[in-house]
N, C-alpha and C positions, 0 to 999 in steps of 0.2 A: 704468373704466380710467383710470389717471393717466398723465400725459404727461412724457417726458423727452427733451431734445434732446442728442444726442451730437455733439460738435464735434471733428473729427479731420482730419488730412491724409492718412490712409491707412485702407483698410478692405478686408479680404478679402471677396469675391473680385475686387474692382475694381482696387485698386492696393496694392502691398506692397513695402516695402524692409526691414521688420523686424517684431518681435513686436507693436508697436503695432497693426498691421493685423489681426493675429489676434484681439487683444482686442476691437477695434472691431467686427469681424465676428461675434464670438461673443455679445457682450452683448445685442443685440436679442432674439434667440430665447431666451436664457437668462432674461431678465427678464420675458418675457411671462407665464410661469407664476406670477409674483408680482404680477400686476396692473398692470404698467408697460408702456405702449406707447412704444417708443423710435423716434425718427426720427434719422437720421444725416446730418449736414451735412458735405459734402465739396466741395473745389474741383472744377469741371468741367474736369478735365484732358482732353486730346484723346481723343476716342472714347468718353468715358463717357456722354455724353448719349444716344448711339445704343445703347450697351450696356444701359442701364437703361430705355430707351424713355421718357425724361423729356420729356413733351409738355406737361404742365400747368404754367403759370406761377402760382406761389403767393405771390410777393413780388417787388416791383420797386423798384429804386433809381434816382433821377435821375442820381446820380453816386456812385461808390464808389472812393475812392483814385485819382482821376484818370480815370475813365471810367464808362460805363453798365454796369449789372449787373442780373441778375435771379436768382431762385431757382426752379428747376424740380423737380418731384416725379416720382419713378419708383420702381420696385421691382426687386430682384435677389436671388435666393436667399433669399427670405423677409424681406429687409431693406427697410424703407421708407427710401428715399434722397432727400435733398435736395441738389441740385447748385447750387453758386454759379457761375453762368455769367457770368464777367467776362473776356472774351477778351483784354483788354489786360494781364491779370495771369496767366492760366493757359493760354491757347491758344498753347503753344510746345512745340517738340520736346524730347525727353529725359525724364529722370526728373522726379519731382515737385519736386525741389529744385535741379536744375541739369543742365547738359550741356556739357562733362563736369565742370565745377566748379560750385559754388553760384552761383545767379543773384544778382547784386548787389542786386536789389530784393526779396529774400526777406522782409525785415522788413515791407515794405509789403504784399506779396502775402498774407501770413498775418495781418497786422493787419486786412486786408479780410475774411478769413474770420471772425475774432473779432468784428469790427464787425457783420457780417451776422448772426451768431448772436445778438448782443445785441439787434439790431433785431427779429429773430423773437421773441425772448423777451419783449420789451417790447410789441410790437404784435400778435403772433399772425400766422398765415398767412391768406390769403384764403379758405381752406376751413374756417376756424373753429378750427383746431388751435393751441393755445398751451401751452407746457410749464410745468409746476410746478417742474421742475429742469433746469438746464443742466449737462452733464457735459463739461468741457474736458480734452483730452488733450495733454500736453506743450507745449513752447514755442509750437508753431504755433497753439494755441488759447488761449495764456496770457492774452491781453488781454481775453478775453470777460468775466470777472468785473469787470475794471476799467471797461470800457465801460458795463456795467450800473450800476456804482456812479456813474459820471459822469452817467448819465441819470437817476439817482434812482429806479431800479427796485428795490423792496424786497420785492415779493411773489413773486419767483422765486429759488429756492435755487440755489447754485452749488457744484460739486465740481471740484477740480483734481487730476488724476491724473498723477503723475510716473512715466514709464516708464523714463527714463534721464536723470539730472540732469547728465550730461556735456554735454548740448545745451541751451543756455540762452537762445537767441534774442536774441543781442546785436546792437545797432544803434547808430550814432552818435547823440549827443544832438541833432544838427542835423535829424534826421528826425522829431522830435516833431510838427511841424506837418503834415508829409506823412502821418503816421499818425493825424492827427486827435486828438492827445493834448494836453491843456492843460499848461502849464508847472507848474501846481500839483501835478501827479502826479510830477514829476521831483525827488524827494527821497530821502534815505537810507531813510526809512520807506516809500517807495513803490517805483517801478520803476527808480530810479537804481541803477546798479551800477558802481562804480569809473569814473565819468565817462561811462558809456554807458547806454543803455536795455537792460533785460533783460525780455523779455516773459514768461519763465518766472517770474522774481521777482515780476512784477506779479500773476500768477495765484496764487502762493503767499501773497502779502500780502492779496489781496482776496477770495479764495474762501471760502465758508462752511465748507468742509471740504477737507482735503488727503488724498489716498490715494496709496500706492505699491503696487507689484505683488507685494509680499511683506512679512510682518511684520518679518523681520530687516533688510531693506533700509530700512524706515521708521526703525528704530533706528540703523542705520549712518549715515543721512543727517544725523543731528545731531552727527556727529563730523567733525573736520577732515580725516581721511584718506579720507573718502568723500563729504563734502558739497560738495566742489569749489567752495568759497567761499560757498556758500549755507547752510552748517550753522547759522549764527546765526539765519537766518530760520526754518529748520526747527525749531530748538530753541525759538524764541520762540512758535511756533505748535503746540507739541507737544500741546496739549490738543485740537487740531483735526486731528491727524495719526493716520492708521491705515494698516495694511498688509493688503491683501487679495490672497491668492495667486491667480495665474492658473490657469485650467484648460486642458484640451485638448479637441479635438473627438473624442469617443470612438467616433464612427462612421468618420471618416476614418482614424483611427489605431486600428485593431482587427486584431490579427494573425489572428483567427479568420475575418475577412471580407475581408482585404486582397487585392485581385486581383493585386497586384504580387509576391506571394511565395507559397510553399507554406504554406497556412494551418496554424495550430496555436493552442492555448489553454493556460490554466493547468492544465486537466484532462489534457492530453497535449502534451508538448513535442516529439513525434516530428518534426513538420514543421520545427522549428527546426534540427534536425541537417541536413536536406536543404538548407535555406537557407544554413547555414554552409558546407557543401561547395561550393555554387554561388558564394558570395561569395569564397571562397578562390580558385576558378578565375577569377572575373571580374577579380580584382586581381593575378593571376599569382603567387600566393603558393605556397610549398612546403607540404608537410604541416605542419600546425600542431598541436603536442601541448599547448601551453600555451594561455592565453586569447587569443582573437582580439579585439583592441580596435579600436573604430572611433572616428573623429573626424568629425563633421559640423558645421562651424563656419567662421566668418570666421577667417582666419589672421592674427591680430593679437595684440599683446602684452596687450591688455585681456582677451582670451580665454585668455591663458596659453599660447599656442602656442610661445613661446620656451622655456618650461619643458619642453614635450614634446620639442622639438628637443634639449634638453640631457640628457634622461633616457631617451629612447627606446632608445639603444644598450644600456643596462643591461637594459631590459625584454626586448628581443628576444634578447639573449645568454642570458637566464635562461629562455627558452622561449616567450616571447610573440610575437605578431605584430601588425601595425598596418596598418589600411586607412584612408586619409585622403581626405576630400572637402571642398574649400573653396578660397577665394581671399581675398586681402587684401593685407597689407603685402608688397611685393616682396622685401624682405630675408628675411622669414619664409618666403615661398614658396620662395626659393632654399635656405633651410635644410632644408625638407622634401624638396626635390628631391635635395639632397645625402644626406639620410637614406636615400631610396629607392635611390640609386646605391650607397651603401656597404653596404646590407643587402638585396641582391636576394633575392627569395623570402620576405622577412620584413617588408618595408615596401612597401605599395602606395599610389600617389598618383594622385588625379584633381584637377587644378586647375580650379576653376569650381564650378557648382552644378547639380545634377540631382535634381529632386524624386523621380522614380521610383527612381533609384539610392539615394537616402537611405532610402526604404522598404526596399529590399533589404538595405541595410547594417544597419538596425535589426532586420530579420528574421533576419539571419545572424550578427550579432556576439554575442560573449559579454559584452563590456564596452563602455561608451561613456565616453570621457574628456571631462570638462567642467572644466578647471582654471582657470576665470576668476579674474582678480584682483578683479573685482567683477561681480556679476550681479544686476540688480534682481529678476528672477524666474527666467528661463530656461525654455525649453520642451524642450530637448534631453534633459534628465534625465528629464522626464516621459514622453517618447516611449520612452526606454530602459526605464523601469519598466513601461510598458504592453506592451512587446515582450519582456520577460524578458531584456533586455540590461542587465546590472547597471551602474548609474551609479558612476563614480569622480569625485567633485566636490570643489572647494575649499569650505571651510566659510565661505561668504559668501552674503548675500542670500537669494534664493529657493532656491538650491541647498541651503543649510543647513536651510531649512524643509521641504524635500520629500523628503530622503533620510535614512534612519535608519542611522547608521554602524555597521558590523559589528565593534564592539569585542567583547571577551570576554563582557561582560554581555549585550549585545544578541543575540549569537549563542546564548548559553545559554538566554535567555528567549524566543527565537524571534520577535524583532521586527525584526531587521536587514533592510534593503532595498538596501544599497549601501555605499559607502566614502566617507568625508570625510577631507580632510587640511588641516592648519593648522600653521604659517603657510603662506602661498601662496608657496612657494619650491621650488627644485630638490631640496633635501634632503628636505623633507617629502613631495613627490610621489614621489621615488624610493623612500622608505621605504614609502609607501602601495602602490606598485605591487609591491613585494616581498611585501607582505601579500596582495595580490590573487592573485598567482601561488600562494602557499602555500594560500590558501583554495580556489582553483579545483581543486586536487588532491583535495579532499574532495568528491567528486561529489554525494553525497546531501545534504550541507549546502548546497552551491552550488545544487542544483536547488530545494531548499526556499526559498532566498532569491529565486531567480528567480520562483517561483510567488507568493511573498508580495508581491513588487513588482507583479506583474500584477493582483493583486486589490485594489490600492489604489484609493481614490476619487479619480480624477484629472480628472473632468469639471468642469462649471461649476455644479453644483448648490449646493454650499456657498458659492462665491464670489458667485453671483448673489443668493443669499439675503442675504448680507452687504451687497451694494450696495443691494438693495431696502430693507433696514432703515435704512441710512444715508440714503437718499432720504427715507424716511418721517420720520425724526428731524428732518431739515433742513426739510421742509415744515411740520412741526408748529411749529418755531421761527419760521418766516416768518409763520404764522397768528397766533401769539402776539404777534409784533412789530408786526403791522399791524392 
């Protein structure tokens, strides 16, 4: 069994703020079938040591970014967890990044996580475990390949995964010393970014391979309208860049076994009708003759929620209805509240997030709207496919990769699984929603599209095989180089 160290700031079921946690939580189990044993390094946020029963010390630091630290080993949900216990950095209330705003020392906190990962990779743990590959996730782990380079470690391969390039780990150049980074790394070819440190750029420059969470997002990141200032770096390393689409947990998200809904399957959608009726009642909607669209999302412009606010009136006037669950930008929240007030019985709204309600919404909805301006991968559309809740998505990132647009040819050849629109603007979304309403009236064709989506391969099998193949190629390169 070969060894890989995953370095991340989040991991289901321990700590989650976004999709990064889902990927980090899914990879260990998915990779085990390919001969890779993954251990996952996380900060020891409050309560985690007890939660994973981490009693064994497997690495100790005399001082780490200003204080003592150690690495503890434990397990949870089948995941082998390593916790970086550095109380001066991570034993504080609130979320992993701040309370209520970002902690000012976040660059140092996560530089410590990266440094710890590099030390583990260089020296191994006291139990004899040492990785052949280190897999760093997003800016929080971006310095890991750089610290390994500085230490002269060449027999460990490195992978940098970009889950969202909008977050780049920026820090003042004055923090170089505090982050234990030599001035020689602060160059335009290194981690310098417009007069600042970028920990994400460091990882992109120094990693042996770069992955993103969908093939289309990988291609988009080399363009100025998506790369957010790092498109030149991505383009320069295009020979090391690939996109691997995320999967979902097919057991947690299974309409045939979901305890939160009336069960149904692709063989029989009867239970979905009961869920639809219950969802209409739960959101206080009137009888819905057209498609019942759901939104389970952050209410932000990046997620295209302002486009929904601008087009929803046309949709409901044409016979559709809308059930919304989410929170985010106060202005967009207010727009959604106004929609609900102006269209009673047609638009229902819940501000916040409720995991159980989200399952009921996927179980009862006809359509799930995902109109994101950019979306590295997206999981919402995958849940929609799994539950026969037809996705309507912007043609970007992982949305474009995972939904087959129901144009005339796709419908006639029997391959369509949902709807895409482009460009990502009000006019295109409104036109797409009119098409949705028209296709919804053709019940037999709509049912076939639902069942086709439910039968798609949405789990981690293909993705984990792609990661395993990447690890193998990189370790082969390391062996040849050393």
